[in-house]
TORLOLO-420873 format. One line per field, with one value per residue: residue number from 1; residue in one letter; x, y negated, z of N, C-alpha, C in turn. Coordinates in pm, 1 decimal. Each point is the difference from the previous one (the first is absolute). Layout:
N
num: NUM ...;
residuo: A ...;
n_px: X ...;
n_py: Y ...;
n_pz: Z ...;
ca_px: X ...;
ca_py: Y ...;
ca_pz: Z ...;
c_px: X ...;
c_py: Y ...;
c_pz: Z ...;
***
This chain:
257
num: 1 2 3 4 5 6 7 8 9 10 11 12 13 14 15 16 17 18 19 20 21 22 23 24 25 26 27 28 29 30 31 32 33 34 35 36 37 38 39 40 41 42 43 44 45 46 47 48 49 50 51 52 53 54 55 56 57 58 59 60 61 62 63 64 65 66 67 68 69 70 71 72 73 74 75 76 77 78 79 80 81 82 83 84 85 86 87 88 89 90 91 92 93 94 95 96 97 98 99 100 101 102 103 104 105 106 107 108 109 110 111 112 113 114 115 116 117 118 119 120 121 122 123 124 125 126 127 128 129 130 131 132 133 134 135 136 137 138 139 140 141 142 143 144 145 146 147 148 149 150 151 152 153 154 155 156 157 158 159 160 161 162 163 164 165 166 167 168 169 170 171 172 173 174 175 176 177 178 179 180 181 182 183 184 185 186 187 188 189 190 191 192 193 194 195 196 197 198 199 200 201 202 203 204 205 206 207 208 209 210 211 212 213 214 215 216 217 218 219 220 221 222 223 224 225 226 227 228 229 230 231 232 233 234 235 236 237 238 239 240 241 242 243 244 245 246 247 248 249 250 251 252 253 254 255 256 257;
residuo: M F I D T H C H L D A A E F G A D Q A E L V E A A Q R A G V S R I V V P S V E R A N F A T V Q A L C A Q H L G C A P A F G I H P M Y V E R A V P D D L T V L R D Y L A L P Q T V A V G E I G L D F F V E H Y D R A R Q E F Y F V E Q L K L A R E F D L P V L L H L R R A Q D I V L K H L R Q H P V R G G I A H A F N G S R Q Q A D Q F I K L G F K L G F G G A M T H P R A L R L R E L A A T L P L E A I V L E T D A P D I P P V F L A R G Q P N K P E Y L P R I A A T L A E L R G V S L A Q L A Q A T S Q N A A A I L P G L F H P;
n_px: -9.8 -89.3 32.2 -153.9 59.9 -138.2 -101.5 -128.9 -0.4 -7.3 41.6 -73.3 95.7 125.0 -47.3 -91.3 53.7 60.9 -54.7 -111.9 25.5 31.5 -100.2 -57.3 74.9 -42.4 -173.7 -4.8 55.0 -85.0 158.6 26.6 -117.9 61.9 -73.7 13.0 35.6 -103.1 -70.9 -37.4 -68.7 87.7 109.3 -89.9 -26.0 93.9 1.4 -136.9 -52.0 132.5 -65.8 -127.3 47.8 -5.6 87.7 -98.9 44.2 -25.5 -21.1 6.4 -108.7 23.4 -103.4 104.0 -60.6 21.9 105.9 -85.7 -60.7 136.5 -3.0 78.9 -76.6 -22.5 93.4 -73.3 -114.1 51.0 73.4 -96.3 -86.8 132.8 -35.7 -106.3 37.2 -110.9 31.3 -5.0 -133.8 106.8 -146.2 -89.2 85.5 -32.1 24.5 -145.7 27.2 -65.6 -72.0 -13.7 -82.6 79.1 5.6 112.0 -10.7 -155.4 5.4 84.5 -111.7 -90.2 43.7 -18.4 -132.9 -59.7 86.8 6.9 -120.5 30.6 65.3 -47.7 -64.9 94.5 -75.2 -5.6 24.3 -120.2 60.5 -63.2 26.2 -76.6 60.2 83.6 23.2 50.0 -130.8 5.8 72.6 9.9 -115.2 -14.4 36.5 -87.0 -61.2 153.3 -79.1 -36.0 -139.5 -78.1 -107.9 18.6 -73.6 -44.2 156.2 11.3 121.2 80.5 126.6 5.9 -174.8 7.2 100.5 -45.0 -99.6 70.8 73.2 -82.1 22.7 -106.0 -94.8 -2.2 -124.3 -30.7 -130.0 -105.3 58.2 130.7 -135.5 7.1 -38.3 -64.3 47.7 13.4 2.5 -115.5 -28.4 36.2 -78.5 -152.9 21.5 38.5 -98.2 123.6 25.8 114.7 -23.3 -25.0 -153.2 -105.4 -103.3 -101.8 23.6 -9.4 -100.5 97.1 2.5 -111.3 24.3 43.0 -15.3 10.6 -123.4 -53.7 17.6 84.8 -8.2 106.5 64.8 75.7 -113.5 -33.0 67.4 23.3 -167.6 17.4 46.4 -115.9 -74.8 53.6 -36.1 -111.8 -23.3 57.6 -88.5 -69.5 36.2 -115.0 77.1 57.2 -122.5 -56.4 106.3 6.4 -103.1 22.5 96.2 -3.5 -142.8 27.2 89.0 -48.4 -75.8 133.1 -90.7 -21.3 93.2 -38.5 70.9;
n_py: 9075.9 -60.0 -135.1 -19.3 -82.8 8.8 96.3 -84.5 112.7 -53.7 -95.6 -80.3 -77.3 71.6 -48.5 146.6 -113.1 22.2 154.1 -75.3 -114.9 116.8 84.6 -113.9 -47.9 95.4 5.5 -109.4 49.3 -4.2 31.3 -112.7 -42.5 -123.3 4.7 -138.0 -19.8 -39.2 75.0 28.2 -103.8 -42.0 -43.1 47.8 -91.3 -113.5 49.9 -4.9 -75.3 -30.0 58.4 -131.2 -65.0 125.4 -39.2 -32.0 -150.9 -27.2 -141.7 -31.8 -118.4 -139.0 -25.5 -108.1 42.6 87.1 -86.8 -101.2 84.9 -26.7 105.5 -61.8 -0.6 -47.2 -89.0 46.1 -38.4 -115.5 -41.3 28.5 -67.2 -95.5 63.6 30.3 97.0 -39.5 -127.9 -70.9 -110.0 -125.2 16.9 -107.8 -45.5 -110.2 -94.6 -37.9 -80.7 74.4 55.6 -77.1 62.2 98.7 8.8 -158.2 -92.7 45.7 -27.4 -101.7 -33.7 47.1 -70.9 -125.4 -39.3 15.2 -142.8 -41.4 88.9 -106.4 -76.2 -8.4 -9.7 -93.3 -136.4 -2.6 -119.1 4.1 -96.1 -66.5 -88.6 6.4 -118.1 146.1 -0.4 -131.2 -17.6 95.0 -73.9 -160.1 47.0 110.1 -85.0 -95.9 78.3 23.8 58.7 149.1 -66.6 40.2 -108.4 -82.3 18.5 -25.3 63.9 -190.3 88.3 -83.9 -16.6 -132.3 -4.7 11.5 -45.3 -95.2 28.0 -39.8 -101.3 -45.2 69.5 -104.3 79.8 -47.0 33.7 70.3 -106.4 -12.3 -120.1 85.9 88.3 -136.5 8.8 -57.9 100.6 -129.1 -86.8 50.0 -35.9 -135.8 -17.5 20.3 -68.8 -53.5 59.8 14.5 93.6 -9.1 -104.1 100.6 2.5 92.5 -53.6 39.3 67.7 151.9 -60.0 -12.9 -141.0 5.8 120.0 -42.7 114.9 -47.6 -8.0 -127.7 67.5 74.7 97.4 -61.2 85.8 114.4 64.7 -157.7 48.9 117.7 -65.3 -10.9 137.2 35.0 -61.6 35.9 116.3 -47.8 -86.5 97.5 56.6 109.2 134.1 45.9 107.4 -77.0 -36.6 115.4 25.6 -105.0 -12.8 102.8 -24.7 -126.5 46.7 124.6 -33.4 -77.6 113.2 1.6 -64.5 -60.5 112.3 -69.0 127.6;
n_pz: 220.6 36.2 95.9 63.9 -27.9 -78.4 71.9 -21.6 18.3 149.8 -152.2 9.7 -111.1 40.5 122.6 -89.7 -87.9 30.9 28.9 -50.8 89.2 88.1 -43.1 23.0 52.9 82.7 -68.0 35.2 132.7 97.2 7.1 24.8 101.2 7.7 124.9 -7.4 91.6 27.9 57.2 154.2 -44.6 -103.8 78.6 41.5 -78.2 31.9 115.6 36.9 -70.2 6.3 80.3 -23.3 -67.7 -70.2 54.7 148.0 23.0 164.5 -0.4 84.7 52.7 36.2 -82.9 -88.3 -93.5 137.7 37.8 -72.9 -24.3 -19.5 97.7 144.6 87.4 -90.5 73.2 150.8 -29.0 -59.4 127.3 74.5 -89.7 40.0 100.7 -68.4 -21.1 -38.7 91.5 -94.9 77.9 18.9 18.9 -41.7 12.4 94.5 -74.4 15.2 -112.6 -110.3 82.6 19.6 8.7 -49.3 159.5 -56.2 133.3 -29.2 -118.1 27.1 121.1 -50.9 -86.9 93.4 58.3 -98.0 -52.8 119.8 -27.6 -118.4 88.7 121.3 -80.3 -28.9 -30.6 -104.3 -103.3 31.9 -70.0 93.9 -135.2 -15.5 -100.8 51.8 -104.6 62.7 83.2 -101.8 -95.7 89.8 19.0 -130.7 -38.7 43.1 -92.5 8.5 -116.3 -43.5 -40.5 -117.8 -36.0 -49.5 44.7 -124.2 -35.3 -8.8 44.0 13.3 -130.8 41.4 33.7 -150.1 -31.5 96.0 -22.2 -151.1 3.7 36.9 -129.7 -51.4 -37.7 -101.0 18.7 -124.5 -18.7 7.2 94.6 -7.4 -60.7 18.2 -152.8 65.5 67.8 -54.1 168.0 12.6 -94.6 -7.9 124.7 -73.1 -129.6 96.4 115.6 71.9 -72.2 98.4 -26.4 -133.0 70.9 36.5 -40.0 85.7 126.4 13.7 -19.2 33.8 -46.5 -53.6 -69.4 -91.6 28.7 71.8 -47.3 -22.9 167.0 -115.4 92.8 71.1 -77.4 112.4 -55.2 2.6 90.7 -84.8 8.4 153.2 56.1 -114.3 18.5 114.0 -76.5 -44.3 113.8 5.4 -66.4 43.7 3.8 27.9 -52.2 -93.8 -26.3 -38.9 -94.6 -50.7 19.6 -3.7 -72.9 -50.8 -19.2 -56.1 -91.1 -11.1 -55.1 74.6 91.3 -144.2 -13.3 147.5 2.6;
ca_px: -6.6 -5.0 -59.4 -82.7 34.0 -116.3 -135.9 -70.5 -71.9 -87.0 -62.6 -149.7 -48.8 -2.2 -108.2 91.3 -5.4 207.1 71.8 -41.9 111.0 116.7 15.7 4.5 95.3 80.3 -30.9 74.5 119.7 19.7 54.6 -27.9 -75.9 15.2 -122.2 -9.3 -128.1 11.7 -5.3 -20.1 -151.8 -31.9 120.2 -67.3 -96.1 97.0 102.7 -80.1 20.8 74.2 36.8 -86.0 32.8 171.8 79.3 6.9 94.0 -45.4 95.1 -71.8 65.8 -101.4 31.7 -30.0 -166.2 -96.9 31.3 -72.0 -37.8 56.1 76.7 118.4 9.6 14.3 160.7 49.3 -96.8 91.7 116.5 -47.0 3.1 106.0 86.0 -72.9 90.9 -34.7 31.2 87.1 55.7 -114.9 -35.9 -6.8 32.3 93.1 -65.8 -29.5 27.1 -80.6 -132.9 65.2 -50.6 38.9 95.7 82.5 58.5 -37.6 13.4 176.8 97.6 -34.5 112.7 178.5 -39.2 -31.1 97.6 84.0 -45.9 22.8 152.7 -8.9 -44.8 74.7 -116.6 -18.6 -147.2 -71.4 -17.8 -100.8 57.3 -113.1 30.7 64.2 142.5 115.5 7.5 -44.3 138.8 -9.7 -66.9 103.5 144.3 -6.4 -45.0 18.8 -51.3 68.5 -17.7 -104.3 -82.2 -29.0 -145.0 -87.0 78.0 -23.0 132.8 122.8 92.0 61.1 -47.4 -14.2 92.4 12.7 -95.2 62.1 173.2 -61.9 -28.9 -90.9 -34.9 -169.0 -123.1 -78.9 -39.1 -84.4 -2.4 114.7 -37.0 -59.7 103.1 -18.8 62.9 162.1 97.4 -26.0 43.2 164.1 108.1 2.3 63.3 153.1 64.5 43.7 -116.1 37.6 -72.2 -169.1 -75.5 -122.8 -135.6 -105.4 -72.8 -124.4 -96.1 26.0 107.8 -22.7 97.2 -95.0 -125.6 -167.7 -85.2 25.0 -70.3 -11.4 82.1 115.5 2.7 103.9 -1.9 65.2 166.4 64.0 19.9 90.2 177.9 54.1 28.8 136.9 111.7 -8.1 85.9 133.5 60.8 59.5 -111.1 -108.0 60.0 122.5 -27.4 -91.0 105.0 87.6 -101.8 -63.2 123.6 7.0 -89.4 58.8 103.4 -50.8 -114.4 -14.7 -107.3 -56.7 50.9 8.5 -142.8;
ca_py: -20.8 -108.4 -41.1 -159.8 -75.1 -120.4 19.0 6.2 138.7 -32.0 -118.0 9.6 18.8 159.0 62.5 96.4 47.2 1.9 120.7 4.4 -100.2 39.1 138.0 -59.9 -87.4 142.2 31.8 -95.6 26.6 -88.6 119.2 -23.7 -92.4 -69.4 -6.7 -57.4 -44.3 -144.9 -30.4 86.4 76.8 119.0 144.2 135.3 59.8 32.1 77.2 129.8 1.1 29.1 117.7 122.1 -9.0 44.1 -67.5 -130.2 28.9 -115.7 -143.5 -93.5 -116.2 -95.3 -101.8 -119.1 -74.6 76.4 -46.7 -76.7 111.8 103.5 -27.5 69.7 164.8 43.6 70.9 131.0 91.0 59.4 112.1 135.5 -9.4 -17.6 123.1 78.0 45.4 -6.3 -138.7 -65.3 -102.6 -117.7 -71.9 -98.6 -134.9 -142.4 -123.5 -68.1 -120.4 -32.6 -43.7 -144.3 -1.8 105.6 0.7 98.6 80.7 126.6 131.2 40.1 69.5 162.1 42.1 -2.5 184.9 129.6 11.3 61.6 107.6 90.5 1.2 129.8 154.2 30.5 55.7 -124.3 -53.5 -49.8 -164.8 -81.6 -127.7 -94.1 -118.5 -51.8 109.9 -49.6 41.2 157.9 32.4 -102.2 86.0 91.3 -22.3 56.8 168.4 117.8 104.4 44.2 -38.2 38.5 -0.8 -143.5 46.8 -27.2 -138.4 -61.2 -159.4 -53.1 146.7 -25.8 94.1 139.1 28.1 70.6 123.4 138.4 -32.2 75.2 140.1 38.3 20.5 -85.7 58.4 -74.9 79.0 -43.9 -92.6 26.6 11.4 -109.8 -29.1 -145.7 27.3 -14.1 -28.9 141.3 129.1 -4.4 54.4 166.8 2.9 -55.9 59.0 126.4 119.1 94.6 -80.8 -90.6 109.9 -14.3 13.7 -54.5 -98.5 36.0 -23.8 -164.6 2.1 28.5 -34.4 -96.8 112.2 17.2 -97.7 -72.4 35.1 121.4 -5.1 89.1 164.4 52.4 61.4 -17.5 -18.4 -49.4 -95.6 -103.4 67.2 -21.2 -160.5 -37.0 83.6 -108.9 -96.0 44.2 15.8 122.8 75.4 20.8 81.7 -85.5 -63.8 71.7 82.3 -121.4 -35.6 113.3 15.6 -139.5 13.5 127.9 -112.6 -117.3 54.8 151.2 84.3 61.9 77.8 73.1 90.9;
ca_pz: 127.7 41.3 125.1 -2.1 146.1 73.0 -38.4 84.0 -74.7 137.3 24.1 -2.7 -95.1 -52.1 44.9 69.9 -122.8 18.9 -79.1 -163.5 -69.7 15.9 -119.7 -151.0 -3.2 -19.0 -143.0 -75.8 -31.0 75.9 64.7 126.1 34.1 111.4 36.3 105.8 93.7 51.2 103.5 64.7 -26.1 -120.3 46.4 18.4 -137.9 -77.3 54.0 -42.0 -105.3 -2.5 73.7 -75.3 -121.0 -9.2 -88.1 98.1 123.9 51.9 34.6 111.9 -7.6 22.6 -116.0 73.2 -31.3 12.5 108.7 90.4 131.6 126.3 116.7 -10.5 15.3 -170.3 -33.4 37.5 -80.7 -108.8 51.1 -32.5 -135.3 -61.6 32.7 -51.5 -123.2 -136.5 -43.2 -114.6 -24.3 120.5 -106.2 -117.1 58.4 -84.3 -42.8 -95.9 52.8 -88.8 66.7 86.5 159.6 70.9 66.0 -41.6 130.7 104.8 -82.7 -28.6 131.2 -46.3 -98.5 89.4 107.4 -103.7 -65.0 107.5 12.7 -127.3 43.3 62.6 -55.9 -130.1 -77.6 -65.6 14.3 -142.4 41.0 -21.8 -5.3 -73.4 35.0 127.2 -36.8 12.2 130.2 65.7 15.7 99.6 137.3 -42.1 74.8 130.0 78.0 -127.4 4.7 -102.2 -138.4 -15.2 -61.7 3.4 -31.9 -72.1 -25.0 -66.3 20.8 -78.7 29.6 138.2 98.8 -11.3 8.9 117.1 46.7 -10.6 86.2 144.6 -28.9 -17.7 -145.3 -44.4 -56.6 -126.3 -53.2 -74.0 -23.2 -104.4 -89.1 -41.4 -72.3 74.2 106.7 -65.6 77.4 26.2 -94.1 -22.0 115.6 -1.1 -136.9 38.0 139.4 -10.2 23.6 108.6 110.2 -9.0 1.6 -73.7 103.0 -57.5 68.8 -44.7 -113.9 3.9 -100.4 -123.4 -129.8 -97.1 -38.6 85.7 -9.4 129.7 55.5 10.3 111.1 -20.6 57.7 -2.0 -146.6 -114.2 55.3 -109.3 -108.1 13.5 -8.3 -122.4 7.2 57.1 -99.6 -133.6 -17.1 80.4 -134.4 70.6 32.9 95.5 74.3 67.3 82.4 88.6 121.0 66.0 65.9 91.8 85.8 102.7 142.5 109.5 89.7 117.0 103.4 -7.0 83.7 -125.4 -51.6 94.3 41.2;
c_px: -19.5 -38.7 4.0 64.8 -38.1 -103.2 -63.5 -105.9 -136.1 -119.0 -154.3 -66.1 -38.2 -101.4 72.2 29.7 184.6 -18.2 -24.6 145.3 146.4 -0.5 27.4 129.2 138.5 75.6 79.2 166.1 56.9 -5.3 -20.4 -27.6 41.1 -94.8 54.5 -115.2 5.0 -32.0 0.7 -136.4 42.5 139.5 -80.7 -78.3 149.7 72.0 -89.3 3.9 129.1 44.9 -79.6 39.1 178.1 42.4 -0.3 86.9 -19.2 77.2 -49.4 52.7 -119.5 10.5 -54.7 -141.1 -34.0 67.3 -70.7 -97.3 98.6 61.1 115.5 -10.6 -44.0 111.4 36.1 -49.6 64.3 129.2 -42.7 -6.3 114.5 77.7 -44.2 93.5 -39.3 -6.3 80.2 86.8 -113.2 -66.7 -126.5 102.8 88.7 -124.8 -41.5 -61.1 -98.5 -137.0 41.7 -98.0 74.0 106.6 157.7 129.7 -46.9 58.1 154.6 0.9 -77.6 105.3 123.6 40.6 19.2 142.1 100.4 -57.3 44.5 153.2 -11.9 -31.4 76.6 -96.1 -8.5 -148.0 -43.1 -68.2 -116.9 31.6 -65.1 29.7 126.4 145.2 90.6 -8.2 -10.3 162.2 95.5 8.6 102.9 164.0 6.9 -19.1 -13.5 -65.4 82.8 -11.4 -135.2 -64.9 -56.4 -154.7 -36.3 84.8 -36.9 57.3 58.8 113.9 86.1 -6.6 -5.2 170.4 26.5 -43.8 88.1 110.1 -105.1 -20.9 -149.1 -49.9 -124.8 -92.9 -53.0 -121.3 -148.5 -8.1 76.0 -73.4 -97.6 82.6 35.8 104.8 162.3 108.5 52.1 36.2 138.8 104.2 -21.7 124.6 148.2 58.8 68.8 -126.3 -1.3 -86.4 -168.5 -40.5 -134.2 -99.0 -121.1 -88.4 -175.1 -104.6 39.1 121.0 -59.9 83.1 -118.9 -12.8 -96.5 -84.0 -46.6 -92.9 36.0 161.9 170.6 11.2 132.1 46.7 53.3 138.0 19.1 11.2 13.9 129.6 5.2 36.2 134.6 77.6 34.6 72.8 139.4 69.8 28.9 -121.2 -112.7 65.9 139.3 -24.2 -64.2 123.1 66.4 -60.5 -57.4 161.3 -12.4 -67.0 40.3 143.4 -52.5 -108.7 65.3 -67.1 -113.9 5.8 41.8 -99.3 -126.5;
c_py: -123.4 -1.0 -119.6 13.5 -89.7 28.4 -1.0 80.9 -11.5 -94.5 33.9 21.2 144.9 109.5 111.6 122.2 49.6 110.4 -8.5 -108.7 46.1 88.6 -78.9 -47.4 119.9 34.0 -89.0 5.5 -114.1 95.3 -65.2 -139.8 -70.5 -64.7 -153.4 -58.1 -153.2 -54.6 122.1 66.8 130.4 115.9 101.9 51.1 32.1 126.2 133.7 2.5 71.3 123.9 135.6 15.6 -11.5 -136.8 -168.5 12.7 -137.8 -89.6 -16.7 -126.8 -118.3 -64.1 -133.7 -57.2 68.4 -30.0 -34.8 89.2 109.4 -80.5 81.1 183.9 72.3 59.8 77.0 127.1 40.2 75.8 112.9 69.1 48.4 134.8 116.0 90.9 -32.9 -106.5 -14.5 -104.8 -87.2 -81.9 -16.3 -112.4 -88.3 -120.3 -58.2 -163.8 -48.6 -76.7 -106.9 9.6 110.3 -37.5 50.3 33.6 107.4 105.2 -8.4 85.1 141.2 28.3 63.9 167.6 84.3 49.5 89.8 127.3 79.7 40.8 123.6 126.5 16.8 46.9 -106.2 -54.4 -60.9 -119.4 -42.4 -159.7 -104.2 -124.4 -33.6 70.2 -49.1 -12.1 132.4 33.9 -2.8 160.5 98.0 -26.9 -9.3 104.4 59.3 149.7 90.5 -16.0 -3.3 -40.9 -137.6 20.8 -85.1 -175.6 -68.3 -157.8 -32.3 114.9 -31.8 63.3 147.4 49.9 -16.9 82.9 166.7 -4.7 82.8 102.2 68.6 25.2 -106.3 51.9 -96.6 135.8 -70.1 -115.4 -50.6 1.9 -78.8 -118.7 -172.0 3.0 -12.7 39.2 168.3 117.5 -34.1 73.9 181.2 48.1 -7.4 32.3 109.9 134.5 60.8 -87.3 -17.3 175.8 -49.5 -5.0 -78.8 -138.2 10.2 -47.4 -151.7 -3.2 73.3 -18.5 -30.3 83.5 3.6 -76.3 -53.3 33.1 138.7 53.0 65.1 115.1 34.8 79.5 -98.3 -98.5 60.0 -69.6 -136.4 -41.0 -20.7 -149.3 -22.2 64.3 -81.1 -101.5 19.9 61.1 170.2 95.1 15.8 84.5 -19.1 -101.9 35.1 70.1 -102.6 -81.0 97.5 29.2 -89.0 15.6 93.4 -100.3 -42.7 53.3 148.6 140.1 23.2 103.6 174.3 95.8 -45.7;
c_pz: 52.2 140.4 46.9 174.6 81.6 -9.9 150.6 9.5 99.8 -68.1 -20.8 -122.4 -45.5 81.4 83.4 -126.4 50.8 -48.7 -134.1 -37.5 2.4 -63.4 -149.5 38.7 -49.0 -143.1 -88.8 5.6 166.7 151.5 166.6 43.6 138.0 60.1 112.0 92.3 37.6 139.4 125.5 -31.3 -78.4 2.2 21.9 -109.4 -125.3 3.0 -43.1 -190.8 -43.7 5.2 -83.8 -171.8 -53.4 -112.8 13.7 65.5 52.0 64.1 124.5 10.4 16.7 -82.9 37.1 -23.7 133.9 165.5 76.6 78.3 34.9 95.9 14.1 28.4 -154.1 -28.3 69.9 -69.7 -160.7 4.3 -9.9 -122.1 -92.9 50.3 -73.1 -93.8 -111.5 -42.0 -95.5 11.7 126.0 -152.9 18.8 121.5 -78.0 25.1 -88.2 16.6 -104.6 66.2 116.9 133.1 73.6 69.4 -3.0 99.8 33.2 -132.5 3.1 125.1 -14.9 -111.7 40.2 105.7 -118.2 -41.2 163.1 7.9 -104.8 19.9 81.4 -40.3 -135.3 -126.6 -145.6 21.5 -121.2 -0.4 -102.3 -29.8 -74.4 38.8 107.7 -22.8 65.8 143.8 26.3 -23.9 96.4 100.7 -32.9 39.7 155.7 92.5 -137.4 25.6 -91.8 -101.2 -31.0 -128.2 -61.3 -99.4 -110.7 -17.7 -76.8 6.9 -74.9 -20.5 78.4 98.7 17.2 54.3 136.3 56.7 -24.4 85.0 139.8 18.9 -27.1 -165.8 -11.8 -29.7 -96.9 -47.5 -68.2 -59.9 -137.6 -95.4 -62.5 -72.8 27.2 125.0 -58.0 52.1 54.2 -83.5 -36.0 140.2 -40.9 -80.1 64.0 95.4 -24.2 18.8 73.8 120.2 14.2 60.4 -75.6 104.0 -71.9 97.9 -14.3 131.4 -47.7 -141.8 -127.3 -113.9 -137.1 -115.6 81.7 21.1 147.2 93.6 71.1 94.1 -104.1 46.3 -38.4 -148.3 -99.1 6.4 -152.4 -102.8 41.2 -72.2 -156.0 -5.8 32.8 -82.5 -129.4 25.7 64.8 -156.3 74.8 -38.8 79.5 85.6 110.5 102.1 165.2 82.8 81.0 109.5 107.5 79.6 78.4 99.3 87.2 74.7 91.1 107.6 -7.5 88.1 -116.2 20.2 109.8 49.0 105.7;
***
């Protein structure tokens, strides 16, 4: 059994083929798919998709690359979605300092407000932290939450250790399959196994075995996991069991009825 802890099932690249995508993933052994939202406009879509497809669980949040069109009332709407019993996390939230023109102060405002909501509802968070690991860590120390997942982690070992100390798991996916990703592969091989969860970020972050332009899909998670198993020198079955246990521990709502 595998758990995809981050898949944008509602992405335009998938059109209306979600049922086929979920069924293919389940045939491949992926029993749970976490579907994060990115803005108020897709909260309802994410909720509906997860209600329609067995094994899919929603997270709700405002992504840092979408805060430029967010308004404070979106946080009020978000609170309503976080109160839904099927919600497993606040996400995808965080900071993105890779694209220079994005308003950092605006990103940090919405990030902090969503951390406060995560505390209010005692929910884990799904963190986006591209080129912003240290600032994200600063805000987490100031506004502690119950943990969560550092999605698509690509920081240093020191930063990884800090996230782990704060109760976070680290998400590894397609980027790890690329042989030139030496630092990332070293982290994947040497971090404590209990700190690692699997993800696709589908349709993004395609693994090395996909042709250019092909979208990533949750059904590819076991093949991605095989790279991690090889790097760590463990069997695929062992890796599947360990990472699924890790995901269930950090996202306990995944297995609530």
